[in-house]
N, C-alpha and C positions, 0 to 999 in steps of 0.2 A: 490496602493503604495503612491500615492500623499496624499490620505486621512490619511494614517498612519503617514506621515510626519506632516499635518496640526494639528494633534492632540497629536504630540509630541511622537508617539510610536517609532518612528526611527529618529536617528540625521540628521541634514542637510548634513553632510559628506557622511552618508550612502546613503541618498537619491541621492545625486549628483553622486557617484558611480553607483547607479543602472540606473540612466539616462544615462550615460556615456556607460554602457552595453548595454543597450537599442538601442542606437545610432549604436554602433559598430557592434551588432548583427542583425540590421535591422529590429528588432522587429516593430517598429513603422509602417513598411510597410505592414507587415502581421502578422497574428495571431501567437503568440508563441506556439511552439510545433508541428506546421504543421500537426495538427489534421483535416482530411477530412472526417471523419467517419460521421454517422448518430447519432447526440447527443440524448440521451433519458433521459427524466426527470426523476429524482430520488429523489427530494426534498420530497414529501410526504412519501416516505419509509424513508427518514432519521428522521422524525418527529416520525415515528413509532420506530426506533431504539432507539431513545431517551426516548421514553415513556416506552419502555421496561427496559432501562437502569436504569431508575428512579422508576420502580416497579409500574407504572401506570396502565399497562396492562400486561397480560401475553404473552410469546411468540406465543401461539397456539392462542390467539385473534388477535394478530398483523399479523400472518399469515393468518388469515381469512380475514381480513381487505384488505391485499394485494393480496388477491386470488392467494395465493401460498400455497404449503404444508409446514409445520413445518421444514421438512428436507431441503427443497428448501431454505427457509429462513435463516435457521442456517448456510447452506453452500455456500452462496454467496460469491464470491471473488471481492473486490472492490481495485480500486487504486486511485490516485489523479490526478488533471491536473498538479500538480508539478512534479509528477513522470514522467509523460508522456513527459514534458518539457525537460528532461534530457536524453532521448531516443534517439539513433542513427535513421537514417531512415529506415532501416530494421526492428528495433525492433518496431518502430512507426506502421509499415506496418502490422506486426503480431498482436499487439495489438488492433488496429483498426477492423481488422477481429472479434477479440473475443468480442469487445464491441458491434459492429453491429450485432453479433449474440447473443448477451446478456449472454455471459459466463463471461464476466467481466464488473462490473459496474463502471462508472468514476464518482467521487465525485469531482464536480468543486465548488472551494470555491466562495461565494458571497462576497460582501464589508465587511460586518459584521464579516463574518467569517475569511476572510484575515486579519483583525485586529486583531483578536483572535489568530492566528496562529503567526502572527509577535510578538505579546506580549509574547507566549511560547517561541519564538526563542530569544528574547532579554534577556531572564532570564537563556538561557543555549547556549552560544555563540558558543561552540564546535559542536554543532548539526545544521545541515542546516535546512532552510525553508521548503524543501521538507521532511526532516525527520520529522518536526513539523505538516506538513500537514497531513502525515500519522497518526501520534499520536492524532491529535485533532479529526479527523474523526472516528478513531478507539474508542477514548474514548466516542464519542458521540452516536456511534452505539453499544458500549459495545462489541467491536468485538475483536477478536485474530489478533495480529500483526505478519506477516511473514517478517523476516529480518535476515539479514547474518552479519549485522554491529553490533561488539561487544558494542561499546559505546552507540548505539540508544537502544540496547537491555538492558544494564545496567540501562539506563535513564526509559525505559518504565516499567521494572520490579520494579525498586525503588517507581515507582507511582503506583503499584499494578495493572499493564496491564498484561495480558497473552500474552507471546511471544513464537514462535517457529521459527525454522530454515529449512533449505533444506533437512536435514534428517529425520524431521519429515512429510514433505512432502511427501517424498520417503516412510515411514512406512505408511502413510494413503493411498497412491497410492496402495500399496500391499494388506492392510486391505480391502479396497473397491474392491479389485480384478480388478483394471483397467489395470494393467500390471503383468505379471510374474516375477518371481524372476530372471530368466536368464536375461531379459531385463533391469531389475532394477539394476543388478549387472554390467552390461556393462555401463549403463548411468552413475552409481556412480564412476566406474573406471574412465570415460572420465571426470568427474567433478572433481575429486581429482587431475588429471593433469593440470587442467586449474586454479584451485581456491585451492591456498596453505593454506588458512585460514580454511579450515574444518577441524575438530577435527579428528586427524589421527587414534587413537586408536577407536573411535565409528565407523570410515568408515571402517576399516579393521574388526571390529567384524561383521558388516552386511554383509560384502563380504563373510567371512567365514560361516556364517549361511546360507545365500542365497544359495550359491554354495554346501554346504554339505547337504541341503535338496533336492537337484533337482538329 
């Protein structure tokens, strides 16, 4: 953040507010985000994603270089260190387990990437640094963005990014036969009771379809 201030990416006032928050939260005494899991290097793979997005190599070639199948490369799930920083202790514990088991990859911004993320956020103040970290890495990796935030979704789609929400995740879970319709209907019902932002009509249509087909 200091580097961003030195090159005038952020104002002196914004940097001062950031420093005040760091002291208030005690971040100078321990690493932000409380991540205690095993950190796995993914920088080389990020370069592969960029090469794919720029048409330099094919996805099959990238998969061969990364020593994974095309399906594995296409279906990797990523999150960012900024997202990790916003989670509560229970969520961090769950995410740590997924990261350590390589079910989710953690993209950590280096100094240069942080500057680019801050630049993006400075042009769209209504979105957070966390939002922009997700957008930045998704764009670098030519990846699909998963979000339930309407404003972030509109921004990403306006910039030609592919975006999906929780209903798409449920549909994919069913398509891949990871859960049956009864279980999915139960999970969607619970989601509807806690998340009022879900599109009611689309949710009800799925519930009716899943229950009728059982």
